C-alpha positions in Angstrom: 73.7 74.3 102.4 70.1 73.3 102.4 67.7 76.3 102.4 64.2 76.0 104.0 61.6 78.3 102.7 61.9 81.5 101.1 63.2 83.5 104.0 61.6 86.6 105.9 62.3 90.2 106.7 61.6 91.9 110.1 61.0 95.5 110.4 63.2 97.0 113.3 61.9 100.5 113.2 58.4 99.9 114.6 57.1 103.1 116.5 57.2 106.8 116.1 55.8 109.8 118.1 53.5 112.0 116.3 53.0 115.8 117.0 50.4 115.1 119.8 52.8 112.7 121.6 50.8 109.7 120.5 52.7 106.5 119.8 52.1 105.0 116.3 53.2 102.1 114.3 55.8 103.4 111.6 54.8 102.4 108.2 57.0 100.0 106.2 57.7 102.9 103.6 59.4 105.0 106.6 61.4 102.1 107.9 65.3 102.2 107.2 66.6 99.2 109.5 65.7 95.7 108.9 66.8 92.0 109.9 66.5 89.4 107.3 66.1 85.5 108.2 66.9 82.6 106.4 65.9 78.9 107.7 68.8 76.4 106.7 69.3 72.7 107.6 71.8 73.8 110.3 69.6 76.5 111.8 68.3 80.1 111.3 70.8 82.6 109.8 70.2 86.3 110.0 71.7 89.7 108.9 70.9 93.2 109.8 70.2 95.6 106.6 69.9 99.4 106.3 68.0 100.9 103.6 64.7 100.7 102.1 62.2 97.7 102.1 63.2 97.0 98.4 66.8 97.2 99.8 65.9 94.6 102.3 64.3 92.3 99.7 67.4 92.4 97.3 69.6 91.5 100.4 67.2 88.7 101.3 67.6 87.1 97.9 71.5 87.6 97.8 71.6 86.2 101.4 69.7 83.0 100.2 72.1 82.6 97.1 75.3 83.1 99.4 74.0 80.5 102.1 73.0 77.9 99.2 76.5 78.2 97.9 78.3 77.7 101.2 80.7 74.7 101.0 80.7 72.9 104.6 84.2 73.2 106.1 85.0 72.6 109.7 88.4 74.2 109.5 88.9 77.3 111.5 90.4 80.4 110.1 93.5 79.9 112.3 94.1 76.3 111.4 93.6 76.8 107.6 95.8 80.3 107.6 98.6 78.1 109.1 98.4 75.5 106.3 98.2 78.4 103.7 101.2 80.0 105.3 103.2 76.4 105.4 102.3 76.1 101.5 103.6 79.6 100.7 106.8 79.0 102.4 107.4 75.7 101.0 106.8 77.0 97.3 110.2 78.9 97.1 108.7 81.9 95.7 108.8 84.0 98.7 111.6 85.5 100.9 112.1 84.7 104.5 111.2 88.3 105.4 107.9 87.7 103.7 107.1 84.5 105.4 107.7 86.4 108.8 105.2 89.1 107.6 102.8 86.2 106.9 103.2 84.7 110.3 102.8 88.3 112.1 99.5 89.1 109.9 98.0 85.6 110.6 98.7 86.1 114.4 96.9 89.3 114.4 94.0 88.2 112.1 93.6 85.0 114.3 93.1 87.3 117.3 89.8 88.3 115.7 88.5 85.6 113.7 90.9 82.7 114.5 88.0 80.3 116.0 85.5 81.1 113.1 84.8 78.2 111.0 85.9 78.9 107.3 82.4 78.3 106.0 80.9 81.0 108.4 83.0 83.8 107.7 80.9 86.4 106.0 81.9 90.0 104.4 80.3 91.4 107.5 82.6 89.4 109.8 85.7 90.3 107.6 84.8 94.1 107.9 84.3 93.8 111.5 87.7 92.1 112.1 89.5 94.6 109.9 87.9 97.5 111.9 88.5 95.9 115.4 92.2 95.6 114.4 92.4 99.1 113.2 90.9 100.3 116.4 93.1 98.5 118.9 92.5 94.8 118.4 96.1 93.9 118.0 98.3 92.4 120.5 99.9 95.8 121.3 96.3 97.2 122.1 97.2 100.2 120.0 95.2 101.4 117.0 97.0 100.4 113.8 98.0 102.7 110.7 95.8 102.2 107.6 98.8 101.1 105.9 99.6 98.3 108.0 95.7 97.5 108.3 95.9 97.4 104.6 98.6 94.8 104.7 96.5 92.5 106.8 93.6 92.9 104.5 95.8 91.9 101.5 97.0 88.8 103.5 93.3 87.8 104.7 92.2 88.5 101.1 94.9 85.9 99.7 94.0 83.3 102.3 90.3 83.6 101.5 90.9 83.5 97.6 93.1 80.5 97.9 90.3 78.8 99.8 87.8 79.6 96.9 90.2 78.5 94.4 90.6 75.2 96.3 87.0 74.6 96.7 87.2 75.1 100.4 84.5 78.0 100.4 82.1 78.9 97.8 83.1 82.5 97.4 85.7 84.8 98.7 83.9 87.1 101.1 86.4 90.0 100.7 85.7 90.1 96.9 83.6 93.2 97.1 85.1 94.9 99.9 87.5 97.7 99.5 90.9 97.5 101.2 91.8 100.3 103.9 93.3 103.3 102.4 97.1 103.7 103.0 98.0 106.5 105.2 101.9 106.4 105.1 103.2 109.7 105.4 105.7 111.1 102.8 109.0 110.4 103.8 111.4 113.2 104.6 114.2 113.7 102.3 117.7 115.6 102.4 118.0 118.6 100.1 120.6 118.0 97.5 122.9 120.5 99.5 122.3 118.5 102.6 123.0 115.2 101.0 126.2 116.5 99.5 127.1 117.8 103.2 126.4 114.4 104.5 128.6 112.7 102.0 131.4 115.2 102.7 131.1 114.6 106.4 131.2 110.9 105.9 134.8 111.2 104.8 135.7 112.0 108.5 135.1 108.6 109.6 137.4 105.8 108.8 136.7 104.1 105.6 135.7 100.3 106.0 133.0 98.1 104.8 130.2 100.0 106.6 131.1 103.5 105.4 131.5 102.0 102.0 127.9 100.8 102.1 126.6 104.2 103.2 128.5 105.7 100.3 126.6 103.3 97.9 123.3 104.2 99.3 123.7 107.9 99.3 125.5 108.2 96.1 123.7 105.3 94.2 120.4 105.0 95.8 120.9 101.4 96.6 118.6 99.7 99.3 120.8 98.5 102.3 120.6 94.7 101.6 121.9 95.8 98.1 124.6 97.8 99.1 126.2 95.1 101.4 125.8 92.3 98.8 127.8 94.1 96.1 130.9 91.9 95.3 134.2 93.3 94.1 133.7 92.3 90.5 130.5 94.1 90.4 132.3 97.5 90.3 134.2 97.9 87.0 134.8 100.4 84.3 132.8 103.1 86.1 129.7 101.1 86.6 128.1 99.3 89.5 126.0 96.1 88.7 123.3 95.4 91.2 122.0 91.7 90.9 122.4 90.7 94.7 120.9 91.3 98.1 121.8 90.0 101.7 118.7 88.5 103.3 117.8 90.0 106.7 117.1 86.7 108.5 120.2 84.5 107.8 122.8 86.7 106.0 122.5 84.6 102.8 123.0 86.2 99.4 120.1 86.3 97.1 118.4 88.1 94.3 117.4 91.7 94.9 113.9 92.7 96.0 112.3 92.0 92.7 113.7 91.3 89.0 113.5 95.0 88.5 116.1 95.4 91.2 118.7 93.9 88.7 120.5 96.8 87.2 123.7 98.6 85.9 124.3 102.2 87.0 127.1 104.6 86.5 129.1 105.3 89.4 129.1 108.8 91.0 132.6 110.3 91.0 132.9 110.2 94.8 131.5 106.5 95.1 134.1 105.5 92.4 136.9 107.1 94.2 135.8 105.7 97.7 135.5 102.2 96.1 138.9 102.5 94.6 140.4 103.5 97.9 138.4 100.8 99.8 139.5 98.1 97.3 143.1 98.8 98.3 142.5 99.1 102.0 140.4 95.7 102.0 143.2 93.8 100.2 145.8 95.2 102.6 143.7 93.8 105.4 143.6 90.3 103.9 139.9 90.6 102.6 140.7 90.1 99.1 138.7 86.9 99.0 135.7 88.1 100.9 132.3 87.3 99.3 131.2 91.0 99.5 132.8 94.3 98.8 131.3 96.1 101.7 132.4 93.4 104.0 132.3 93.3 108.0 135.4 94.3 110.0 136.3 90.6 110.1 135.9 90.2 106.1 132.7 88.1 106.5 129.3 89.2 105.3 128.0 92.4 106.7 124.2 92.1 107.7 121.9 94.9 106.8 120.7 95.2 110.4 124.2 95.5 111.8 124.8 98.2 109.3 121.7 100.1 110.4 123.0 99.7 114.1 126.4 101.2 113.1 124.3 104.0 111.3 122.2 104.7 114.4 125.4 105.0 116.5 127.3 107.4 113.9 124.7 109.4 112.3 124.9 112.2 114.2 128.7 112.7 113.5 127.7 113.3 109.8 124.8 115.7 110.4 122.0 113.0 110.1 120.9 112.7 113.7 117.4 111.2 113.9 117.5 110.0 110.3 117.0 106.4 109.4 119.3 105.0 106.9 116.8 104.3 104.3 116.2 108.0 104.1 119.6 108.2 102.4 118.0 106.4 99.3 114.8 108.5 99.5 117.2 111.6 99.4 119.2 110.2 96.6 116.1 109.3 94.5 114.4 112.7 95.2 117.5 114.5 94.0 117.9 112.1 90.9 114.3 112.8 89.9 115.3 116.3 89.1 117.5 115.2 86.3 116.1 112.1 84.4 112.8 110.9 83.1 110.3 108.9 85.2 111.2 105.8 83.2 115.2 106.2 83.8 114.4 106.8 87.4 112.4 103.6 87.7 115.5 101.8 86.4 117.9 103.8 88.8 115.6 102.9 91.9 115.2 99.4 90.7 111.4 99.8 91.0 108.8 97.4 89.2 106.6 100.2 88.5 106.8 103.9 88.7 104.0 103.8 91.4 106.6 104.1 94.5 107.4 107.6 93.1 104.3 108.8 95.6 106.4 108.1 98.6 110.0 108.5 97.4 109.8 111.6 95.3 109.1 115.0 96.9 108.0 118.2 95.6 110.7 121.0 94.7 109.2 124.4 94.0 112.8 125.7 92.8 112.9 122.7 90.3 109.4 123.6 89.0 110.3 127.3 88.8 113.3 126.2 86.5 111.3 124.1 84.4 108.8 127.0 83.7 111.6 129.3 83.0 113.3 126.9 80.4 110.0 126.3 78.6 109.3 130.1 78.3 105.8 130.1 77.0 
């Protein structure tokens, strides 16, 4: 962009009242609010600055550098973001669920900056957009959590970084902006005793593909999409191989959440027993050729969301009223964390890193006391 002149600085704090009540002009050394101006070939550009005069001078120089690097781009954010999402979807590198998240995030972001030209989106505009969404600018009109706002930030950052990489804009305006801090509360987990009681009570329900899937989640810590994707041949010799997952949207069988999700786990005794019983039952019902072990009542693929609906209907019967199905996995991982190293737990859970332990693993005062007594310093 063409820059005309060297820019200017306007002092916004101009007057103060002395002890005698007289109005006097504020000296520059005491001013803390400024507006900087830069004349360009397409008109005057300005920005508010807070700080000393030296800070304003530094900001003016950076503003000139920023504007001089701008690549003219008439695309609006909304149009470019849709192109970006289409490219992501066609790459084959992301799941249908991730594509759906991209669509939702772009719709939310477009509410606040959809009409902005890509070459006019500044760090200030990005900060305001994220803040507006956090404080009720989404379609629902409700304030968003820090965690979800952070997800929007990640998507916006990815879009702008791609635009920079493609030469559509000179620089990513989010490059020096911190993402909102996640505020997801720690998930509640059943104690080992409560989890055992839940598994025992599950035996009061008829054994079918749905109850078998719940056994795999409670006993092996599988994700629901993994539990319903297990094949008959994946259970053998006291082990279960996890290398598939059912996709939420279309029920297709694909890979687990990540490469780390591929794992081989020893079966809990109760899971092995129920798997043996269910194998005989499903064979007797003519489901021997079913694609999945935990099949539907008709021998077809059991969708994860249908399993969730079944769980919501029957959870009170096994003492888990108000508890989400995914909390079975939380409870299993919390229990297993007491008996294995962090690296073994990472494999058991199918995590790409140990970082998720902050959400999944829960403090246990009795386990800490037991460890202290064993060390015995």
